[in-house]
N, C-alpha and C positions, 0 to 999 in steps of 0.2 A: 508478023514480026516475031511473035513468041516462037512460032514453028521454026523460023530461020535461025533463031538463037539456039534452039535445041539441036538442030542439024549441025551447026558449027561446033557445039559442045561435043557431039559425037565424033566428029572427024578431025578436029585440030589437036587431038592428043590430050586435051585437058581432062577429059573424063577418065581416060586410062590412068593418068597421073594421080587424079583424085582417088580413084578406086585403089590404086597401089598404096597410096599414103594411108588410106583408111584401114586396109587390111594389115599393113605393117604395124599400125598402131594398135591392132588387136580386134578390129571388127571382123566378123565372119560374113560370108556371102548371104547367110540367112538373116542377119540382123542389120545389114548395111542399109537397106531401104528405110527401116524404122529410124535409123540414126540420122538420115539426111532428109527425111520427109518434110520437116519444117522449113527447109531451105529450098528444096527443089520439088515441092509438091506438084504432082501432075506430070513429072518427067518420065514416069513409067519405068523406074529402075527395078528390075526383078532380080531374083537370086541368080538365075541362069545368065542374065546379062552381065551382072557383076563378075561372075566366074569367068566369062569369056574375056571381059576387059582385063582382069588380073592375069589370065594366061597370056594374053598378048603383051601386056606390060612387062611381066616377068621374063617372057621369052626374049624380049628386046634387051633386057638387062643381061641375060645369059649370053646373048650374042655379043654384046658390048664387052663383057668380061673375057670371053673366049677368043675374041679377035683383037684384043688390045695389043698394040705393038710395044715391044719391050726394049728396042735398041736405043731409045732415048733415056733410059733409066741407068743411072750410075750406081749399080747395086754392089753392096759389100756382103750382105748376109741374106740367106734365104731360109725361112722356117717352113717345115713340112710336117703336116699332121693330118689325121683323119677324123671325120665326124660321122656318126651312125644316125641315119634317118630311116625308119622302117627297117627293111632288110637290106638296105643299101649302105655302102660306105663311100663317102666323098673324100678324096684326098685333096688337100688344099695347100697351095704355096703362097707364102707372104714374104715380100721382099722389103729390105731396108736399104735405103740409099745413103750415100756419103753424107748428105745433108741431114740425115736422121729421119727423113720422111718414110712412112710405111705405105706399101701398096699391095693390094690383093693382086697376085699375078695370074692365078688360074686354078682350075679344079678339074678333077677326073673322077669318073664313076666306076665303082666295082662292087663285088660282093664282099670282098675282104681287102685289108691293106696288104695286098700281095706285091711282089717285086715287079710284075708286069705293069700293074696300074701306076706305080711310082715312076717306072722307067718311061712309060708313055706320057705321063704328066710332064716330066722333065724334058723329054724330046719335043713336046708341044711348045714349051717355053723357049727352047733353042730355036725352033722353027719360026717363032714370033720375034726373035731378035736377041735372046739371051746368048752372050758370048761364052761358049763352053770351053774356050781356051783360057779364060780367066780363072783365078782361084777365088772361090766364095767360101764364106763360113756357112755351112749347111747345118742347121739346128734341127734335131729330131728327138723323139721321145725314147729312142733306144730300140725300137722294133727292128728285128733283123731284116724284114722285107724292105723297109725304108732304106736301110743301109745298103742292101744288095742292089736296089734300084739306082741309088746314087753312084755306086761303084761302076755300074754298067754304062752310065752316061758320062761321068766326070773322071772315072779312073783314079789315078793317084793325085790328080789336081784338086780333089775335094778335101777341104778341111772340115771334118765332121765334129760337131759338138753335141754330145748326148746330154739330154736334160738331167740336170743334177737333182731336181725335185723328184722326177720319176725314179732315179736311182735310190734315193732315200726311202721312197715308198715301197719299192720292190724288195729292198733288204728287210725293211720292217715287217712285211707280210710273212716272212719266214720265221719271225721271232715271237715268243710269247709276249703278251701285253706288258708283263712286268719288266721285260728287257727292251722294249721298243723305244721308250722315251729317251733313255740314256744313249742308246746307239744312234738314234736320229740326231740328237743334239751334237754328238761327237762328229758325225759326218758333216752336219751343217757347219760346225766350227772349222773343220778342215777345208771345206770349200770357201769359207770366208777369208782364208789366208790369201795374202797377195802373192806370195812367192810360190812359183810352180814346184820347186824341189821340196819345200817344206810341206805344202799341201799333199803332194804325192806320198811323202814319207809317212805322214799322219794317217792317210787312208790305207796304206799298206800295213801299218800297225793295227788298225781296226780289223783289217782282213785277217791277219794272223790270229788275233784274239777270237774272231768269229769261227775260224777253222777248228778251234779247240772246243767251242761250246755248241756250234750249230753249222755243220758243213754245208747245208743247203743255203743258208744265209750268206756264207762265205763265197759260194759259187756265184750267187746272185751279185754279190759285191764285186767279184773279180771280172765278170763278164762286161767287156767294153769299158772298164774303169779308166783306162788311159784317155779315151775319147770324151770322158766327162771333164777332163782337165785341159782341153784344147784352148779354151779362152785364157787359162793361166799360162800355158806354154807360149801363146802368142803375145803375152804381155798386156792383155786387156785390163784396163783400170777397174777399180771397184764399182764405180757408178755404171759404166757401160755393161759390166758383167751381169748386172741385175736384169738387163734386157736380153742378153745373148746367151746366158748360161742355162736357160730353160725354154720350154715351149709356151710359157704363159702368155706372151703377146698374141699368139694365134688362138690359144684356147679362149681368150677373152672375146675374140671374134665369134667363136662357136657359141658362146653363151647368148649372143645377140641373134644368131641364126636360130637357135632353139626357141628364143622368145618370139621371133617373127613367125615361126612355124608352129607355135603352140596350139593353134586351133585346127590344125590338120588332123582329122580323125582316121583317115585311111590313106595309106601311101600306095600308089599304083606304080606299075612298071612304066618304062619310058623316061621322059626327061623331067617328070614332075619334081623329083628330089633335086635335080640340077637347077631347075628354075627357082625353087624356094631357097636353096643354099646360096645361089648367086644373089638373090634379092637381099638375104640377110647379110651376106658379106659386104655388099655395096652399101648397105645401111650402116654397118659397123665402120666402114671406111670413112664415112662422113664425120666420125667422131675421133679419127686418128690424131694423135699428137706425136711430135718428134720423140724418139726414144731418149731415155736418160743417158747422159754421157756422150751425146752424139758428136761432140767436138773431137772425140778420140777416133771416130770412124775413118777419117782420112789416114791416120797413122796405121790403123789396122789394115786398111786396103794396101798401103805401101809395103807393109811387112809380108802380106800374102802374095803380092805381085811386084817384087823388086825389079823385075825386068821391064815392066811398064814404066816405072819411075825413071830408069836409066834411059829408055827410049825417049821419054819426054824431055829429059835433060839434054840429050844429043840433038833433038829437034830444035 
């Protein structure tokens, strides 16, 4: 009877799930047996067995994420960013629906955040049901490779929002510490303005002042500045802007990925980084809440896609 129970434990998926949960919680394959000995004494759980179980469980999660159909999601915004694990970069897409719900959409592996990796990630999303004819708000950190990849897939249909937080940091890095605080405060206050024209005028004023005192900081300020104001131009309200004006929502996912993968001592080639990243992202997804200001998302969707609204009215 005990033997039958053990066989069932091995083959009904429960052990895989238990191993996955334990490793996600911080156990390693080396200390897993010690942690569960008091409960399953005599089951013969070895380090190699735990490793195999986790590989199988994480591979299943990777497959689930990469094969997820997207045509049933009513997406308004897509956030794209990269995370470094070992010598690999994983570019990840996070979607926000009209309801305010967030979904991990997919990930793609590369050596750097290059244009090809981003293009292939977006093409994969389209192949799984993302409608490339719709306009989405695409939120990025400002990397030129990300922008170029978006251009190749969506062309002029893309509404790109560059991260306002990254813009502040990039400008500050060119300034002496004595000047950083005041400049960052002024940029933050400009982005806090509700009116697009007023925010743009204030940012241009800061740019002209930087031109006189630090041309490098001014060039950093100028690069892509208009796209840091996309949410203002589209009339996004203050509350929703907190979620859509930066890449913070996706970076919070990355913090969980890093926590889940903290015990990995050696990153290998192949799909190891993909499996661990997928595991961490799906773990983060369990804790997702609707974005702040989600009631405005329907209005934002209509502003970006007025033709869809007209078609719905005719129908």
